[in-house]
C-alpha positions in Angstrom: -28.0 46.4 -27.8 -24.9 44.2 -28.0 -26.6 41.0 -26.6 -28.8 40.0 -29.6 -30.5 37.0 -28.0 -32.2 39.4 -25.7 -34.2 41.0 -28.5 -34.1 38.3 -31.2 -37.8 37.4 -31.0 -41.1 38.2 -32.7 -43.4 38.8 -29.8 -44.6 41.4 -28.7 -45.7 42.9 -32.0 -46.2 46.6 -32.1 -48.2 48.0 -35.1 -47.5 44.9 -37.1 -43.7 45.1 -36.5 -42.0 42.2 -34.7 -40.1 43.1 -31.5 -36.8 42.6 -33.2 -37.4 45.6 -35.5 -39.3 48.0 -33.2 -36.9 47.6 -30.3 -33.9 48.5 -32.5 -35.8 51.5 -34.0 -36.8 52.6 -30.5 -33.1 52.7 -29.5 -32.3 54.8 -32.6 -34.9 57.4 -31.5 -33.7 57.3 -27.8 -30.1 57.8 -29.0 -31.1 60.8 -31.1 -32.9 62.4 -28.2 -29.9 61.8 -25.8 -27.5 63.2 -28.4 -29.7 66.3 -28.9 -29.9 66.9 -25.1 -26.2 66.6 -24.7 -25.7 69.0 -27.7 -28.0 71.6 -26.2 -26.5 71.4 -22.8 -22.9 71.7 -24.0 -23.1 74.2 -26.9 -23.7 77.1 -24.5 -20.6 76.3 -22.4 -17.6 78.6 -22.9 -14.8 76.8 -24.6 -12.0 79.0 -23.2 -10.7 79.6 -26.7 -11.2 82.7 -28.8 -12.0 82.4 -32.5 -9.7 84.2 -34.9 -6.2 84.0 -36.3 -3.0 83.6 -34.4 -1.4 86.7 -33.0 
């Protein structure tokens, strides 16, 4: 995603969108899926800390 010349082109077109746009949108969706997977895998892990006030 950092090297813009890699995806700064029009072809191939997908559903009327140039490559430049749909490639970036694809990475937004992939990033959201990866973030959701990491969240689901880590939210069930015990943190070792108990909730509540200090005693």
